[in-house]
C-alpha positions in Angstrom: -0.1 -0.1 -0.1 2.7 2.6 1.1 4.8 1.8 -1.9 2.3 2.2 -4.3 0.6 5.4 -2.8 4.3 7.0 -2.4 5.4 6.3 -5.9 2.1 6.8 -7.9 0.0 9.2 -6.0 2.4 11.4 -3.8 3.3 12.2 -0.4 0.3 14.0 0.6 -1.6 10.8 -0.2 1.0 8.8 1.7 0.8 11.0 4.7 -3.2 10.5 4.6 -2.7 6.6 4.4 0.2 6.4 6.9 -0.3 9.3 9.1 -3.3 9.8 11.5 -5.2 7.4 9.6 -2.9 4.5 10.2 -2.7 5.4 14.0 -6.6 5.3 14.3 -6.8 2.1 12.6 -4.0 0.6 14.5 -5.5 1.9 17.8 -8.8 0.0 16.9 -7.5 -3.4 15.6 -4.5 -3.5 18.3 -7.1 -3.4 21.0 -8.9 -6.6 19.3 -5.7 -8.5 18.5 -5.1 -8.0 22.3 -8.3 -9.2 23.2 -7.9 -12.3 20.6 -4.7 -13.0 22.5 -7.0 -14.1 25.5 -9.0 -16.5 23.4 -5.6 -17.8 22.1 -4.5 -18.4 25.5 -7.6 -19.9 26.8 -7.8 -22.2 23.6 -4.2 -23.3 23.8 -4.7 -24.3 27.4 -7.7 -26.4 26.8 -5.9 -27.8 23.7 -3.0 -28.9 25.8 -5.1 -30.3 28.2 -7.3 -32.1 25.5 -10.5 -30.7 27.0 -12.8 -31.0 23.8 -15.8 -29.6 25.4 -14.4 -26.6 26.8 -12.4 -25.7 24.0 -15.4 -25.9 21.7 -17.2 -23.3 24.1 -14.1 -21.1 24.0 -13.8 -21.2 20.2 -17.6 -20.2 19.3 -17.8 -17.5 21.9 -14.6 -16.1 20.2 -16.0 -16.3 17.2 -19.4 -14.9 18.4 -17.4 -11.8 19.7 -15.2 -11.1 16.9 -18.6 -10.8 14.8 -20.4 -8.5 17.4 -17.3 -6.2 18.0 -16.9 -5.9 14.1 -20.5 -4.6 13.7 -20.1 -2.0 16.6 -16.7 -1.0 15.6 -17.7 -0.2 12.0 -20.8 1.9 13.2 -18.7 3.9 15.8 -15.6 4.2 13.4 -17.6 5.4 10.3 -19.3 8.1 12.6 -16.2 9.3 14.5 -13.5 9.5 11.9 -13.6 12.8 11.0 -13.9 14.1 14.4 -10.7 11.9 15.5 -8.7 13.3 12.5 -9.4 17.0 13.4 -8.7 16.2 17.1 -5.4 14.8 16.2 -4.5 18.1 14.3 -4.3 16.4 10.9 -2.8 18.6 8.1 -5.4 20.2 6.3 -4.2 18.8 3.0 -4.5 15.2 4.1 -7.7 15.3 6.0 -10.2 14.5 3.4 -8.2 11.5 2.1 -7.6 10.0 5.7 -11.6 10.4 6.1 -12.3 8.3 3.1 -9.5 5.8 3.8 -10.9 5.1 7.0 -14.7 4.9 6.0 -14.0 2.3 3.7 -11.7 0.8 6.3 -14.2 0.4 8.7 -16.7 -0.7 6.3 -15.0 -3.9 6.3 -14.3 -4.4 10.1 -16.1 -7.4 10.7 -14.0 -9.3 8.2 -10.8 -8.0 9.8 -11.8 -9.2 13.2 -13.0 -12.5 11.9 -9.6 -13.3 10.3 -7.7 -12.4 13.2 -9.6 -14.4 15.4 -9.7 -17.2 13.4 -6.0 -17.1 12.7 -5.2 -16.6 16.7 -7.3 -20.0 17.0 -5.2 -21.6 14.5 -2.0 -20.6 16.3 -3.5 -21.5 19.5 -3.3 -25.1 18.4 0.1 -25.0 16.9 -1.1 -24.3 13.4 1.0 -21.2 12.3 1.6 -22.4 8.6 -2.1 -22.3 7.4 -2.6 -18.6 8.5 0.7 -17.6 6.8 -0.5 -19.2 3.6 -3.7 -17.6 3.7 -1.4 -14.0 4.3 0.6 -14.7 1.3 -2.5 -15.2 -1.2 -4.2 -12.2 0.2 -1.4 -10.1 0.2 -0.2 -10.9 -3.2 -3.9 -10.3 -4.1 -3.8 -6.7 -2.1 -0.6 -6.0 -4.2 -2.5 -6.8 -7.7 -5.4 -4.9 -6.3 -3.4 -1.8 -5.5 -1.4 -1.7 -8.8 -5.0 -2.3 -10.6 -7.0 0.3 -8.9 -4.3 3.0 -8.2 -2.2 2.7 -11.1 -4.4 1.5 -13.9 -7.7 3.0 -12.7 -6.2 6.0 -10.9 -8.5 5.8 -7.7 -5.9 7.0 -5.3 -6.4 6.5 -1.7 -9.9 5.1 -2.5 -8.3 2.3 -4.6 -5.9 1.4 -1.6 -8.6 1.3 0.9 -11.0 -1.2 -1.7 -8.0 -3.3 -2.2 -7.1 -3.7 1.4 -10.8 -4.3 2.5 -11.2 -7.1 -0.4 -8.2 -9.0 0.6 -9.4 -8.9 4.0 -12.9 -10.1 3.1 -11.1 -13.1 1.2 -8.7 -13.9 4.2 -11.5 -13.9 6.5 -13.6 -16.5 4.5 -10.6 -18.8 3.8 -9.8 -18.8 7.4 -13.3 -19.4 8.5 -13.5 -22.4 5.9 -10.5 -23.9 7.4 -12.1 -23.9 10.9 -15.5 -25.3 9.4 -13.7 -28.3 7.4 -11.4 -29.3 10.0 -11.6 -32.9 11.7 -9.8 -31.8 14.6 -11.2 -31.0 18.1 -11.2 -27.4 17.1 -13.9 -27.7 14.6 -16.0 -24.4 14.1 -19.9 -25.2 13.7 -22.0 -22.3 12.5 -25.1 -23.4 14.5 -22.8 -23.3 18.0 -21.5 -19.8 17.4 -23.1 -18.2 20.6 -21.7 -16.5 23.7 -20.8 -18.7 26.8 -20.7 -16.6 29.8 -18.0 -18.4 31.4 -15.7 -18.4 28.6 -16.2 -15.1 27.8 -15.3 -14.0 31.3 -12.0 -16.2 30.8 -11.2 -14.8 27.6 -11.7 -11.0 28.7 -9.8 -11.6 31.8 -6.9 -12.5 29.8 -7.6 -10.4 26.7 -8.5 -7.0 28.3 -5.4 -6.2 30.1 -3.4 -7.3 26.8 -5.9 -5.0 24.7 -5.4 -2.1 26.9 -1.8 -2.8 26.8 -2.1 -2.2 23.2 -4.5 0.5 23.3 -2.2 2.5 25.5 0.8 1.8 23.1 -1.7 3.2 20.4 -3.0 6.1 22.1 0.8 7.0 22.9 1.4 6.7 19.2 -1.5 9.0 18.4 -0.1 11.5 20.9 3.1 11.3 19.1 1.2 11.8 15.8 -0.2 15.0 17.0 3.5 16.2 17.8 4.5 15.1 14.2 1.8 16.6 12.7 2.9 20.1 14.1 6.1 19.6 12.2 4.5 19.5 8.9 3.6 17.0 6.0 7.0 16.0 5.2 7.4 14.6 8.8 4.0 13.2 8.7 4.9 11.1 5.6 8.4 10.3 7.2 6.7 9.1 10.3 4.2 7.1 8.3 7.0 5.5 6.0 8.7 4.7 9.2 5.5 3.0 10.5 5.7 0.7 7.5 9.4 -0.2 7.8 9.3 -0.6 11.7 6.3 -2.6 11.4 8.0 -5.3 9.2 10.7 -5.7 12.1 8.2 -5.6 14.7 6.3 -8.5 13.1 9.4 -10.6 13.0 10.0 -10.2 16.7 6.3 -10.6 17.3 6.2 -13.7 15.4 8.4 -15.3 18.2 6.2 -13.9 20.7 3.2 -15.4 19.5 5.0 -18.6 19.4 6.0 -18.2 22.9 2.3 -17.5 24.0 1.2 -20.9 22.4 3.9 -22.8 23.3 3.6 -21.5 27.2 -0.1 -21.9 27.0 -0.3 -25.5 25.6 2.2 -26.7 28.1 0.6 -24.9 31.2 -2.5 -26.5 30.2 -0.5 -30.2 30.0 1.1 -29.3 33.3 5.0 -29.1 31.7 6.2 -26.6 33.6 9.9 -27.4 32.8 8.9 -27.4 29.1 8.0 -23.7 29.7 11.3 -22.7 31.2 13.3 -24.1 28.2 10.9 -22.4 25.7 11.3 -18.9 27.3 15.1 -19.4 27.5 15.2 -20.5 23.8 12.9 -17.9 22.7 15.3 -15.4 24.0 18.1 -16.9 22.0 16.1 -16.9 18.9 15.4 -13.2 19.3 19.1 -12.3 19.7 19.9 -14.4 16.4 17.0 -12.9 14.4 17.8 -9.4 15.7 21.4 -9.5 14.5 20.6 -9.2 10.6 17.3 -6.9 11.4 19.7 -4.4 13.1 22.4 -4.3 10.6 19.6 -3.7 8.0 18.5 -0.6 9.8 22.0 0.7 10.7 23.5 -0.1 7.3 20.7 0.3 4.6 18.1 2.8 6.0 18.1 5.1 2.8 17.4 1.9 0.7 14.4 0.8 2.6 12.7 4.2 2.5 13.5 4.7 -1.0 11.0 1.8 -1.6 8.1 3.8 -0.6 9.2 7.5 -1.4 12.2 8.8 -3.0 12.5 12.3 -1.4 15.5 13.8 0.0 14.1 15.3 3.0 12.1 12.4 4.0 14.9 9.9 3.7 16.8 12.3 5.8 14.1 11.9 8.6 13.9 8.1 8.4 17.7 7.5 8.4 18.3 9.0 11.8 15.2 7.4 13.5 16.4 3.9 12.0 19.9 4.3 13.5 18.4 4.8 17.0 16.1 1.9 16.7 18.6 -0.4 15.0 21.0 0.0 18.2 17.9 -0.8 20.8 16.3 -3.7 18.7 17.6 -6.4 21.2 15.8 -5.2 24.3 12.6 -4.9 22.6 13.1 -8.7 21.6 13.5 -9.7 25.0 10.6 -7.7 26.2 8.5 -9.5 23.9 9.4 -12.7 24.9 9.0 -12.5 28.8 5.8 -10.3 28.2 3.9 -13.1 26.0 5.4 -15.8 28.5 3.6 -14.4 31.0 0.3 -14.0 29.0 0.5 -17.6 27.9 0.2 -18.7 31.6 -2.5 -16.4 32.0 -0.7 -14.0 34.2 -1.6 -10.3 32.8 -0.6 -8.1 35.5 3.0 -7.8 35.0 2.9 -7.5 31.0 0.3 -4.7 31.6 2.5 -2.8 34.1 5.3 -2.9 31.7 3.0 -1.7 29.1 1.9 1.2 30.9 5.5 2.1 31.9 6.6 2.0 28.1 3.9 4.1 26.9 4.3 6.5 29.7 8.0 7.1 28.9 7.1 7.4 25.2 5.1 10.2 26.0 7.0 12.0 28.6 10.1 11.9 26.6 8.4 12.9 23.3 7.2 16.1 25.1 10.5 16.8 26.8 12.7 16.0 23.4 10.9 17.3 20.5 11.0 21.2 21.4 14.9 20.9 21.4 15.5 17.9 19.0 12.5 18.1 16.5 11.7 14.7 15.0 15.1 13.0 16.6 13.4 13.4 19.9 10.6 11.1 18.8 13.3 8.5 17.9 15.0 8.8 21.3 11.5 8.4 23.2 10.7 5.3 21.2 13.9 3.7 22.2 14.1 4.9 25.6 10.5 3.5 26.3 11.8 -0.2 25.5 14.8 0.0 27.3 12.9 1.1 30.3 10.1 -1.4 29.9 12.5 -4.2 29.5 14.4 -3.3 32.6 11.1 -3.0 34.6 9.7 -6.3 33.4 13.0 -8.4 34.0 13.0 -6.9 37.8 9.1 -7.8 38.2 9.5 -10.9 36.3 12.4 -12.2 38.7 10.7 -11.2 42.0 7.2 -13.0 40.6 9.3 -16.0 39.9 11.1 -16.1 43.2 8.3 -15.6 45.1 5.9 -18.2 43.7 9.1 -20.5 43.4 7.3 -21.8 40.1 6.7 -20.6 36.3 3.0 -21.1 36.6 
């Protein structure tokens, strides 16, 4: 999306798709993904315990919740989009395009949430391959539709939004069919999609803190977006570009975090505590190994990464400095994810949420303190200082928690 918009439409359109609109979309979807992690933990624990009855109740409750939440978010999102953009002080030359993009995006929210929940269920039972295959298919489709709608038909931001929503519809349908057709104990049955009060409470007990953690992080992104918006359209476009580059690296690290949640959840349900310790330790090692090439890319070829999306000298200058800071501090971010998701896999949510509160608080405070003196570089320093502060806090509280309970449960 970003490459097509930046190359074929311009930096105003890139700012519209990657600026305030992106932050609003991430806020909504991030909260639901956090909630779906609650379903993932509950389902993985029942799957590890081979509890077919409760697993089925949790699965159908999770699906009912995703459909209901999608409908609510569609209505709320469409009605509040413009007010939210104005509240964030979005530059006047991108407000209209941002509003159009978000209206279409929220129109497909049910499918977005159904896919995320379905993929979370598959990962919870250890099936990470089929969600990957779905994403490969729909990402290729998204790219083809981007080129068709934006380049061939000249639809601009509307074309990008329609391409995204169409891909989400296809992904939701494929994942749902996978769950309907499976012969495993996690089979989905349309006539059983309903709320079970006890299961809903279990999902929300774990999912709400994770969702709030995501919301707090995305709210801090929105606050930072306001500071960035005040620096001008070029800076907004640079921040939007960085968000896309950053997301690629975050997703690689987060993939290990998701696998840790599933691994810990299943072994917790099966009562295999020593395997949990081993999994956490190896997760840390794996994040170190994967972060070495990622950090080198951020440090050595930042101009190359940015030029894919927008070949503008001033924007490349902004992104180069930012990526250098994040590349240096990528390792504590990986460790933070592993321990945070390990705790969530066991159903413990207080420590991860507390680290999230500290992280977002540091981001906002540091941005407010540094941007008046360092401009966009202050945003970069605020980002990495938040990672390091949250990591240190999580390590200390995690060690105290483990020592006091003398177990890893």
